[in-house]
N, C-alpha and C positions, 0 to 999 in steps of 0.2 A: 747724581743716583750713585754710588756704590759700590761691586758685582760682591757682597757678600757669595755668595755659592761659590766664586771661582778661590777665591781664600779658605774657604772652606776644605774646598776636595785638595788642596792642594797640601792644608796643615794634615790632612784625613790619609794621603800620600806618602808622609813623613811617618808619621806616625807608623802606617803600616809593615815599611819599608823595617823600623825600626825593630818594630815585633816580630819581623820573621824569624822565625828559626832555619838556621843554616845547617843540614843532615846532607848526612856523603850518599853514594848513592848503594851502598852496604847497610846501611841504616833504615833508607827506603826500603831496601827491597825485607827487613826483617821487619817495619811496619806491614809494610799493605802482604805477609804471609801472614802474620798473625792478625791483619783484617784478614783475611778467606778462610782465617781457623773460627775463627769469632763466631763469622756469619755463618760455618755450614754448623758449630756446632748449633747455634741460636735454631735453623734453619731444621736439622734433623729436634731440637725439643721440640717445635713447634709440632713440627707434622707424629710427632711419639704424641703430643697431648691430642691433636684432630686426631688421630685412630681409636681414639677409647677405649683402650687394652692392645687393640692390635695395631701389630707393627709391621710395617713388610721390606724387607731390604731385597735389591737387583743382585743374585751372584753374576747374570750372564744373561744373553738375553735370553736363553730361553728357561732360567729357574729364576726362581725368587721365595724367599722362605718369609714364612710368616711368624711373629713372637707374641706370645701374651706372657709378659712380667720377665722377660727374655727368655723366657721356653721357646723352643717350638713346636710350632703348635700344628705345624703344615707347609706343607709342600707344594708348588705352581710350578709346574712343564709347560713351556710352551712348548706345542710340538709342529706348531707352523700353518703355514695356507693353504688349504687343501678347499678346493671348488670353490672357493674364493669368502670361505670364510676361515675365520683367527681359530684355533682348535686351540682349547688352557682347559688343562687336567689338574684338578688340584686333588689333592692326600693327606686330609686327617692322622692328624698324631690319636689313636684310640686312647694314648693316657690324658688327653686335654681334653678338657670339657665343652673345648666349642664344635660348632654343627656348618653345615656343607651350607645352611642358607647365608649363615652369619659370615661364613668370611666370604661367598661370593661374593657379597652384601657391600660389603670392607672393600673386598676386593675390587670390583668396580667403579665405588669411587677414587682409589689409588689412582688406574689406568686411564678414568677419565681423564685423570694428569697429568699420564708419564706421556701417552701414545697421542695416535694425533686422530685426528675426528672420522677418518677413514678405517683405522684402521681399527677405532672405540669401534664403527659402525656395523666391522664383522667378528667383532668378537663371538665367537660359543663356548660358555663353561662348561664344565659334567663332573662328577666326582668318577677318581681312580675310583678302577675296579679295586686295587690294592688296599684301597683307605680302609683305616680302622685295624688295617693285618698287625696285629701286637708283635710279629717274627721283625718285622720291617720296619718298628720303632725302638726297640729294646736299647740302643747307645745313646738317645732322646729324655731316658726317662728322667 
């Protein structure tokens, strides 16, 4: 009996080598960067749609901006760890129609995916005493 699988494998190897596209290192780097950018854009789009109106942007370890319809509606400040709790303060823009409870709920969902389990368990969220202070938010109307 003839071994057909071996001849099929040899034909497949020939076809694959003929069809392979040879690209330069620079082209490969460009394609890789393009793929990374595409991935980041798709990820950002997915995260925006999952936020259902609220979008979080991390500025630094201490600062997170909260957007709704491309406008800043709140800022979140991580005050650091104290007495085994990570204190986070939310400052709501009085010109927006979001509430502290809505931002807090969405922030918890966001941080659950961003932080480790140990950090998330220590999370304590409070509303800033400057929240709804219109003087502070004049530039963000």
